[in-house]
C-alpha positions in Angstrom: 95.8 -45.5 -189.7 93.0 -43.2 -188.5 90.5 -45.9 -188.4 92.8 -48.2 -186.9 93.3 -46.2 -183.9 89.7 -45.6 -184.0 88.9 -49.1 -183.9 91.3 -49.7 -180.7 89.7 -46.9 -178.7 86.5 -48.5 -179.2 88.0 -51.9 -178.0 89.5 -50.3 -174.9 86.4 -48.8 -173.9 84.1 -51.9 -174.5 86.9 -53.8 -172.4 86.6 -51.3 -169.5 83.0 -51.6 -169.1 82.7 -55.1 -169.4 85.5 -55.7 -166.5 83.3 -53.1 -164.2 80.2 -54.8 -164.9 81.5 -58.6 -164.1 82.9 -57.5 -160.4 81.1 -59.1 -157.6 79.4 -56.4 -155.1 81.3 -55.8 -151.9 79.9 -57.6 -148.5 78.3 -54.7 -146.2 80.0 -56.5 -143.2 83.3 -55.9 -144.8 82.5 -52.3 -145.4 81.4 -51.6 -141.6 84.1 -53.5 -139.4 86.7 -53.8 -142.2 88.2 -57.0 -139.8 87.5 -60.1 -138.6 86.8 -60.7 -134.9 89.9 -62.3 -133.0 89.6 -65.6 -131.1 90.4 -63.6 -127.9 87.4 -61.6 -128.1 85.3 -64.3 -129.0 86.7 -66.1 -125.8 86.0 -63.2 -123.7 82.3 -63.1 -124.6 81.8 -66.6 -124.0 83.2 -66.2 -120.3 81.1 -63.2 -119.7 77.9 -65.2 -120.7 78.8 -68.0 -118.3 79.5 -65.8 -115.5 75.9 -63.6 -116.5 73.9 -67.0 -115.4 75.0 -67.1 -111.4 74.6 -63.7 -111.2 71.1 -63.9 -111.5 70.6 -67.0 -109.8 71.9 -65.1 -107.1 70.4 -61.6 -107.7 66.6 -64.1 -107.5 67.8 -65.7 -104.0 68.8 -62.2 -102.7 65.3 -61.2 -103.6 63.9 -64.2 -101.9 65.2 -63.5 -98.8 64.6 -60.1 -98.8 60.7 -60.7 -99.2 60.8 -63.1 -96.4 62.4 -60.9 -94.4 60.0 -58.0 -94.9 57.3 -60.7 -93.8 58.6 -61.1 -90.9 59.1 -57.5 -89.8 55.5 -57.1 -90.9 53.9 -60.0 -88.8 56.2 -60.6 -86.2 56.4 -64.1 -86.3 59.2 -66.3 -87.8 58.7 -69.8 -89.3 59.7 -72.6 -87.3 59.4 -75.2 -90.2 56.0 -76.8 -91.7 53.2 -76.0 -90.6 51.5 -78.5 -87.8 49.3 -81.6 -89.3 45.3 -81.2 -88.5 44.0 -82.7 -85.6 43.7 -86.3 -85.7 40.1 -87.9 -85.7 39.3 -91.1 -83.8 36.8 -92.9 -84.2 34.7 -93.9 -81.1 32.3 -97.1 -81.7 28.6 -96.4 -80.7 26.9 -98.8 -78.3 23.6 -100.2 -79.4 21.2 -100.1 -76.5 17.6 -102.5 -76.3 15.4 -102.4 -73.2 12.6 -105.1 -72.9 10.3 -106.6 -72.8 7.0 -104.0 -72.4 3.3 -105.1 -72.7 2.3 -102.7 -75.3 3.3 -99.5 -77.3 1.7 -97.1 -75.2 3.5 -98.6 -72.2 6.7 -97.9 -74.5 5.5 -94.4 -75.0 5.2 -93.8 -71.3 8.8 -94.9 -70.6 9.9 -92.3 -73.1 8.1 -89.5 -71.7 9.0 -90.2 -68.1 12.6 -90.1 -69.0 13.2 -86.6 -70.5 17.0 -87.8 -71.3 16.3 -89.7 -74.1 15.5 -86.7 -76.4 19.0 -86.7 -76.8 18.9 -89.9 -78.8 16.7 -91.2 -81.4 15.2 -94.0 -80.0 12.5 -96.3 -81.9 10.4 -99.0 -80.6 10.9 -102.5 -81.7 7.9 -104.8 -81.8 8.4 -108.5 -81.6 6.3 -111.6 -81.2 7.8 -113.7 -78.4 7.4 -117.5 -78.9 6.5 -119.4 -76.0 5.9 -123.0 -75.2 2.1 -123.9 -75.5 0.3 -124.5 -72.5 -1.9 -128.1 -72.4 -5.3 -127.1 -72.2 -8.2 -129.3 -71.4 -11.6 -128.1 -72.3 -15.3 -129.0 -73.4 -15.2 -128.1 -77.2 -17.4 -125.4 -78.6 -21.0 -125.5 -78.9 -23.8 -123.3 -79.5 -23.8 -120.5 -77.0 -27.1 -121.6 -75.3 -26.1 -125.5 -74.9 -22.5 -123.9 -73.6 -24.1 -121.6 -71.1 -26.5 -124.5 -69.9 -23.8 -127.0 -69.6 -21.3 -124.2 -67.7 -23.9 -123.7 -64.8 -24.2 -127.7 -64.3 -20.6 -128.2 -64.0 -20.4 -125.0 -61.8 -23.3 -126.5 -59.7 -21.0 -129.9 -59.3 -18.1 -127.7 -57.9 -15.9 -128.3 -60.7 -13.5 -125.2 -61.7 -14.0 -124.2 -64.9 -14.9 -120.7 -67.0 -16.8 -120.1 -70.1 -14.8 -118.9 -73.4 -16.5 -115.9 -74.6 -14.0 -114.9 -77.6 -11.5 -116.1 -79.8 -11.1 -119.6 -81.7 -12.3 -121.3 -78.9 -15.6 -119.3 -78.7 -18.5 -121.0 -76.0 -16.1 -123.5 -75.3 -15.6 -124.4 -71.4 -12.1 -124.6 -70.1 -11.5 -127.1 -67.3 -7.4 -126.0 -66.8 -4.5 -125.2 -68.6 -1.0 -127.1 -67.6 2.5 -126.9 -68.5 3.1 -130.4 -67.9 1.2 -132.6 -70.6 1.4 -135.5 -68.0 -0.8 -133.4 -65.6 -3.0 -132.2 -68.3 -3.5 -135.7 -69.4 -4.2 -137.1 -65.7 -6.9 -134.3 -65.5 -8.5 -135.1 -68.9 -9.5 -138.7 -67.9 -10.4 -137.9 -64.4 -13.0 -135.3 -66.3 -13.9 -138.0 -68.7 -14.7 -140.3 -65.8 -17.3 -137.7 -64.5 -18.6 -138.1 -68.0 -17.8 -134.7 -69.6 -16.8 -134.8 -73.1 -13.5 -133.1 -72.6 -10.7 -132.9 -75.2 -6.9 -131.9 -75.0 -5.8 -129.1 -76.8 -2.6 -126.7 -77.6 -3.1 -123.3 -75.9 -1.0 -120.5 -77.7 0.4 -118.0 -75.7 2.9 -116.0 -78.1 2.6 -112.6 -77.4 3.2 -109.5 -79.2 5.7 -107.6 -76.9 7.5 -104.2 -77.4 11.1 -103.0 -76.6 13.1 -99.6 -76.6 16.1 -99.3 -79.2 18.5 -96.9 -79.4 22.3 -95.9 -80.0 24.4 -93.7 -78.1 28.4 -93.2 -76.9 29.3 -95.7 -74.5 29.3 -92.9 -71.4 25.8 -91.7 -72.6 24.6 -95.2 -73.0 25.0 -95.9 -69.4 23.7 -92.8 -68.2 20.3 -93.4 -70.4 20.1 -96.8 -69.0 20.5 -95.8 -65.5 18.0 -92.8 -65.8 15.4 -95.4 -67.3 15.6 -98.0 -64.7 15.6 -95.6 -61.9 12.9 -93.0 -63.0 10.4 -95.2 -64.9 11.0 -98.3 -62.1 10.3 -100.9 -64.5 12.2 -104.4 -64.2 13.1 -105.3 -67.6 13.2 -108.6 -69.0 16.7 -108.0 -70.4 19.2 -104.6 -70.7 21.6 -105.3 -73.6 24.6 -102.5 -74.2 26.9 -103.9 -77.0 29.2 -102.3 -79.4 27.2 -100.9 -82.7 28.7 -103.2 -85.8 29.8 -100.9 -88.2 28.9 -97.8 -86.7 31.2 -95.1 -85.1 31.4 -91.7 -84.4 34.1 -89.4 -85.1 36.2 -87.2 -81.9 38.8 -85.0 -82.6 42.1 -85.1 -80.6 44.9 -82.4 -80.6 
């Protein structure tokens, strides 16, 4: 009987120990609060968060207004809107000026030195060969120097208008006349042949190198410089050209 009671006691102790070991642990949240939050408290928290965001925006606006007020107080100026646009630049076309012709580069340099106002612009000296219609030249062809001088003296004694060429391609030729009209030159040629002179007809090239002054300036300045050149230098130029330069302009600021 005692063994049975001891066996029951041991069985009860084993069941009690096993039941305690198998029980799950208690949540810490439940241990702290002991209750679940109500729906009303959750709604109140959401409303408080929605209100806090506009309050932050309002505080930012107030801070910006206060900062602007402090700037006005320190400078004494009130902003009236956006800043005015910067000054606009208008392009004024330059005028290209050409004055010519001058017989030599030295003559062109003399004009520049005689008119100090030309120092205000960049002046270039243009060199160009002017093509002109040739003259009709009646002459006795070149020959040895001694023979040419002897014949020239004989022609002079006869009273024939002539001269001895001393340089160039026709050196030692005897010129009997230069004519613009070919008909007039042929008439003189036939007359000289009747006088037993071995005259011929040739073209006299009269192209020449001429020079002009070129510079660029604003319209008013260009007119003033041309007037200064023509009045101070006293030169009757063959031409004076004042034209707008193509693709060249100068900027002028306007308010």
